[in-house]
N, C-alpha and C positions, 0 to 999 in steps of 0.2 A: 699411532693411535689404534688400540684394539677395539673391536666391536664385540660386545657380549650379548647374548640373548638369554633372558632369564624366564623360564616357564616352570614355576614350582606349584604343586598342588597345595591345597589348604593344610595347615597344621591343625587338625580338628581340636576345638575346644581353646585354641589360642589365637589363630591368625587365618584369615581368609586367604585365598590364593593370591590376590592382588596385594594384600598387606604383607604377606611373606616375600612376594617378588620385589616390593619396594624396599623392604629391609635389606635384601640382598643387594639391590642396587645402592643403598646408602652405605653398606659395608665396602662394596667396591670403590665407591668414590672417596672414602676416607684415605685410601693409599694410592689410587690411581684416578685422580680427578678429571684427567683428560680422556679416559676411556668413554666410549659411546655405549650406553647400556639401554636396551629395550626391554620392557617387562610385558609379558603376556599372561594373563590369568588362564588357567587351565583346570579341567575337571574331567572325570571319567563317566559322567551320566548322572551322578548323584548331586549332592549339595554343590553349589557354585557353577553348574553347567550353564545356566542362563547367563550369568556375568561373563563367563568365558566365551560363550558363542556370540554375545553382543558387544564385546569390548571395542570401543572406538567406533561403533557403528551409530548412525542416527536412528535411534529406536523410539517407538511409541509404546508406553505402558498403558495397558487397558485392565480396569478392574470391573468385575461384574459379580452379581449374586448367583451362587451355585449351591448344589446339594453337597454338603459335606460328608465324610465318611460314615457318620452316625444318622445321616438322613435329615440333619437339621440345616437350614439356610445359613449361608455364611458368604463373606467376601473372598474372592480369590483373583489373582492377577496373572496376566502373561504379558509377553513382549512381542512386537512385530516390527519388522523393518523391511524396507524396500531394497531389492538387489537385482543383479542381472537375471536371475531366475524368477523374478516376480516378487510378490509380497510374502515374507516368510514369517510364520508364527513360531515362537520358541516357547514351549510350555513345559513346566515341571509338574509331573503327575502329583508330587508330594503337596503342591499348592492346594489341591482339592481333594486329596485322598491319602495324605502322609501320615505315618505313625505318630509323629508329634502332635497332631491334631486330635488325638484320642487319649483322654486320661488313662492311666494305668488300670484303674478300677472298671473302666468300660471297654477295655479291649476284648473283642469277640469277633473273630473274622466270619463267624457265621451270619452276622449282621451287617458288617461294614461294606460300604459300596463305592464303586468307581464312577458312579453316575455323574459326579461333578466334573470329572475329566472330560466325559463326553460333552457337557455343557460348555466347557472352555473352548473345545474344538468347535462346537456348533457356532458359538459367538464369533470366533476367529474367521470362520467360512463367511459368515454374514457380514463381516468387515472387509472381505475381499481377499483373504489369505487362501492360497491354494497349495502352499508348500509348508510342510510341518517338520519341525524338529522337537521330539519329545523326550525327555529324560524320565525314566520310569523307576528310578531308585527310591527306597525308603517308604513303601506302601504300607498301609494299615489293613489291606484287603486280601481276599483270597476267592474272588468270585469269577475268575477266568475273564474279566473284562466285560461281563455281561451288562453291568451297570452302565459303563461307558457306551456300549452299543445301543442300549435302550434309549439313551439320551440323543442318539443319532438317527433314531427311527426304526432300529430293529425291534422285533417283539419275541419274547420268549415265553412260551405257553406251557402249562402244566397239562395233565392228563385230561383235565376237565375243560381245557381251551382258555383258562384265565391266565392273565400275566402273572408271572412269578414275582416274589418279593424280593428285596434287596439281598445282597450278600451270598454267602456260601449255601445258606438255607434255600434260597431261591434256586441257585444253581442245581442244587440236589433234586429239584422237582421239574427241570426242564425236560419236556417231551417233544416239543416241536419249536420251529423257529419261523418267524414271519418276516418278510421282506418288503411288504407292500407300502410301508411308510418311510422307508430308508431315504435320507436326504439325497437328492439327485446330484448335488454338487460334489459329493464324495468321489464320483467317478473322475472328477478333474483334479483330484488332490493327490499329492505324493507325501508319504509319511517315512521319515527316518527316525528310527528309534534308538536313542542312547541306552544301551543295555550293558550293565556292568557285571552280569553273571551269566553263566552257560548252562543253567540247570534246565532239564527237560520239564514237561508239564506234570508228569505222574511218576509214581514209583519212589524207591528209597532216596533218591536224590531229587525228587520232585519238589514243587514249591510248597505243597502241604506239609510234607514230612520235614523239610529242612527249615522252612521259614515260619510255618504255622505257629509253633510254640511262642516265638518272640512276639507275635501278634495277638497272643491271649489264648491260643487253642490248647486244650488239654488232649490227652491221648485219644479219647474217644472221638472228639472233633477231628483230629487228624485223619483218623480212619474214615470218618464220614466225608470229609472234604476231598480225600484222595480218591474214594469211590465215586463220588459226584463228578470230579474232573474226568475220570476214565469214561463214564456214561456220556458226558457232554462231548468228549473228544470222539467217541464212536459216532455220535450223531452228526457231529460237524464234518468229520472226515467221510461219512457216507454221503452226505449232501454234496461235498466237494467232488467225490468220485463220480456221482451220478450227474454232474453238472447242473444242479438245481440251485435256485436262488442266486445270490451274488458272492458266494464263497469261492475262493480261488484256490486250487490244489497246489499251493506253492510251499507247503510245508506239512509237518505232522506234529503230533504230540512229543516226539523225540527230537525235534529240531533244537539245536543248543540255543538257550536264551528264552524259549517260549514260556518257561516257568517264572521269569522275572516278574516281580510285582504281583504275586499271587495269580499267575496266569494271564496277566494283562498283555504280556508279549505274544501269547497265543492268539488273543483277540486281534491284535494289530496284524499279525502275519496272515491269518486265515481270512478275515473279513475285510481288511482295509488294504491288503497288498503291501504291507509295510516292509521295509528292510530293517532287520535287527542287527545292529553294528555296535562294537565296542565304543563306548561313549568318547573315549579319547581320540579315536579316529575321526569321529565327526568334528570334534573340537578343533583338531589339528587342520582339518580340511577347510572349515569355515572361517577360522580365526586369521589366516594369512601367515600362520607361523612358519610354514614351510618356506615361504619366500624370504622371511627374515633369517631363517637358519642358513640358507644358502650363502648369505653375505657374512656370516658370523665367524669369528675366530675361536670363540669358546661358548658353549651352551651350558647353562647351569639349570638343573631341575631338581626334583626331590619331593618329599611329602613328610608328614609328621613322624611316621615310623617306617624305616626301611628294613624289609625282611625278605623271607623266601616268597612271600605273596606278591611282592612288588613286580616280579617278572611275568606274573599271570595277568597281563592286560591292564595293568594299573598305569596311572598317569606317567611316573617317571620312566617306565619301560617304553611307553609309547614315544615320548619326547626323545628318549636316547636312540631309539631305533631309527627315528627320522633323521636325527643328527649324524648318525653313523652312515646313513645312505649317502651323505655328502662328505664323509671322512672328517667330521668335526670332533675336537676334543670335548668330552662330556664330564662334568663334575656334578656328583649328586650330594645334596645336603639333606639332613634329617633331624628331627628333633632327638631321636634316639635310634639305635639299631635293635632289631628283634632276631629271633631264631631264623636262621637261613641266610643271613646277610651275606655270608661267604659265597652264596650263589650269585648274588648281584656282583660282587667283586671279581668273580671268575667268568662272568658271562660275556665279557668283552664289550658290554653296552656302556659301561662307565669306566672312565679312566682313573677316577678317584672318588672315594665315598667318605663323607665327614659327617659326624653327629654332634649336635650342640651339647648333648648330655656328657660327652667326653672331655669338655673343657670346663665343666662346672664344678664347684665344690659342693659338698653334701648340703651346706646351708643354702646355696644358690638353687639347688634342684628343688627345694621346698616351694619355691615361687616361680618356677620355671614355666608353668602353664599360664600364669597371668599375663595378659596381652602385653603390657609395656615391657615386662622382663623378656618375654618370648621374642619380641621385636629387637630389643637391645642385644639379647644373646646371639640371635641369628646374624645380626651385623657383625658382632665380635668374631663368630666363627669364620664368616666370609674373609674378614680382614686377616685372620690367621692363616686361612688356607691359601690366599693369594700372595701373602708376604712370607711364605715358608722358606726356611733355611734347610739345605740338605747337604750332607757330607758323605763322601765315599773315601773309605781307606784301603789301600792296597797293600797286602801282606805277601811279598814274594817268597818263592822257594830258594833252597840252596842252589845257586847257580842259574836260577830262572828268575831274571830281573823284570822289572816293570816295562822294559822295552821289548820284552818278548811278546809273540802274537796274542796268547790268551789275555794277558794283563793289559797289553797295549790297547787292543781293540775294545775291551770292556771299559778301560779308562775312558776312551773316546766316547762310548755310549753313555757313560755317566755324566761326562761333562756336557754332552747334548742335552741332557735332561735337567740341567741346572745344578748338578751336584759340585760342590767344592771338593777338590781332589787332594788327598794327602797320601804320599808314597813313603812307606817305611823302607828304610835302608839298613841292612844289617852290617855290622862290623865283622871281624873275623870269626869264623865258625869252624867247628871241627870238620876235617875231610874224611873220606871213607866211612861215611855213616851207614851205607846200605849193608844190611845184614848184621849190624853191630848195634844192639838195643842200647847199650850204655852210651855210645856215641850219639846215637839218635836222641836220647833224653837230653844229653848235654847240649847238642845243638839247638833243640827246642828251647831250653832254659835260657840260653844265651840269646836266641832270636827274641824271645819274649821280653827279656831285659832291655834289648835295643829298642823294641817297639814301645814298651812302657815309658822309657826316657824320651822318646820322640813325641809321644802323645800326651805327657804330663799337662801341658799347657792348653790342651783342647778341651772346651767346655762342652761335652756332648749333650748335656741337658738343655742347651740353647738351640739345638737343632730339632726341626720337625721330623726329619727322616735321617737314620744313620744306616749306611750300608757298608758292610765288610766284604771285600773281594780277595780271595786268597788262593795260593798255589802250593801243593805239596806240604812240606812241613809248615808253611805259613798258615794252612788250615787249622792246625792245632794252635798256633799262636793266636790267630783271630778269634777262635772259640774261647780259648782260656782267658784272653784279655776282656772279652766281652762278659764272661762269667765273673771273673775276679772283680771287675769294677761296675757290675750291675748295669751294663749298658744294653738298652733295648734295641740291638743292631739286627738287621736282616742280613743273611750270609749267603754268599756265592761261593762254593768250595770247588776248586778246580783240582783234580786228581789228588785227593787226600790219601796219605799213607795209612796203613792199618791202625798204627799208633795214635793217629790224630783223633780216633773216636773215643779215647779217653777224655777228651775235653769237648768234642762235638756234642751239641744238645739237639733239641727238636725243631729248630728253626733254620730254614735255608734250603737250597738245592745243591745236588752234587753231580759232578761231571767225572766219568771214569772210562778209561779204555780197557778193553778186555786183554790186550797184550801189555799191560803196564807191569813191568817187572818189580815195581816197588810195592805192589798191593794185589792180593788175590781177589779176583772178582767175586767169588762165593762169599768171602768175608765182608767185602764192601756192600754186597746185597743185603746180607743179614744185618749188618749194623744199621744200614739205612731203614730197613724194614722195622727194626726194633724201635727206631726213633720216629718213624712216620715221616722220613725225609724223601723228597722226590729225587729219584736217581735216574740220570741220562747216561746210558751206556752207549759206547761207540765200539763197534766190533773191529778188532785188529789194530786198534790205536794204542800207542805206547804211553809213557808218562808225560809226554808233551803233546799228547792227542794228535799224533801224526802216525802215518802208515809207511811213509817212504815214497808214496806216489803223489807227485805234486798236485795233480788235478783232484785226486780224491782228498788230499789234505785241504785244499781250498774249500771243497764242499763241506768237509767237516767243521772247518772254521766257521763257515757261514751258518751252518745249522746251529752250532754252539752259540754264536752271538745272537742269533734269532731267538733262541731260548733265554739267553741272558737279558736281551732287551725286553722280552715279554715279562720276565720277573721284575725288572726294574719298573716297568709301566704299571704292573699290578700293585707295586708299592704305593 
């Protein structure tokens, strides 16, 4: 019985993290009912973070009245639970200051405030909480957190000594900071901030410039807000340097992440001595996922869209890194693939990547975002992934049969990875083909005919993966057969002859020895470069990838098989 750990992020617009995880579990149990499957909801600091952090914990939900982002009174909730480190409050900033709370026509970060976030913290402190985990994704604000700090007893004065107003407008007028009414209990509190961006506070990649427009700011507002942030940072960092007030010099305006949530990260760092961490790191630490992964055989992760951004601190990358720490097999599933997904495949973090979109018809894609279809489609994908059929076909060279080292060991590697093995055997072929183009062509045609006869009954379209492994003239046979019968095969080409490139396309990897008398290295390099093929050269190796030195030849074979195995695993 295998143990599977499932930790899939939400498929935004379709499924929560827990719903996606349960869909994966259902898909597994359709074909492996005896496997033990554990589902863990995960998130990276934004939507779903509270659910991920409190899953399977004995929690208390508390609702209280707070000041919403527009200054209006509203209800907001947070969760707390008892643990070894005391009473922990888990708060999502978006519950009190999130962008969805502000209608499109009223979005204006000059006026929106984080005051309600501070009220949630204040209430939790009064309930006995001293440990805080706060997700700060999805804000409607750009006030550098002064609203939150005001709710906790800090004062922000203008030049006339009056308390400033809410929002970035108030921030632009801050001339002094008062500490006399700060909650005393704050000194007993610890704050972990789940931060899913690494923007600084100010500048071209600061919060005002990057995120201000989506919160309703026009170009003039962006300039005003960025200038206000700079003046505020000057004041805060001056106070910190002079050791005045309660500001701790543990960061600056350039610390990665302080621009999160319109500068709320800066407030937490400078005023509350908080730690800014990737949300996924906090979730993994708090959820007990690591302990589960240690005992797992396979880890399944994923998100709605797998692309080049996935590796930049997003949930699947965090889960995969943790799993690879313990040498676990990792499968990534997604609704679809986006630009840069090849980076995920080549990163070494994921052993396989699958997308729901790849198994759907055009008609099915029209309803793919609806929850009931999304759940069913993810189940279907998992079932296909774990019930996959793979076949590897070996195409020998003239006189280099499948019991010779290159093909023998690659065959063993394929078999270990679950491939069904088919070995092509040639009948009589012309002799003395080296240096005789006509005989070479005749040998190729006869070899292709033998291969075709032996593969006639093979239904390649029933396999999830098709791998062709070939040697010498067999490389031309493998490439030509795949092209002729439109077979989507991955190719491993051992020592192709120059003539093979009349058939070889743009898929596969190539191995060549610089002392191969059957092919000139310069020509092989040029042909591979033309097709974008990965070429692995071995100095002084002949057509059998040998040098005549036994110890050296063993090292060469080991290196070739490691590269071969990596290519198979990449598939």
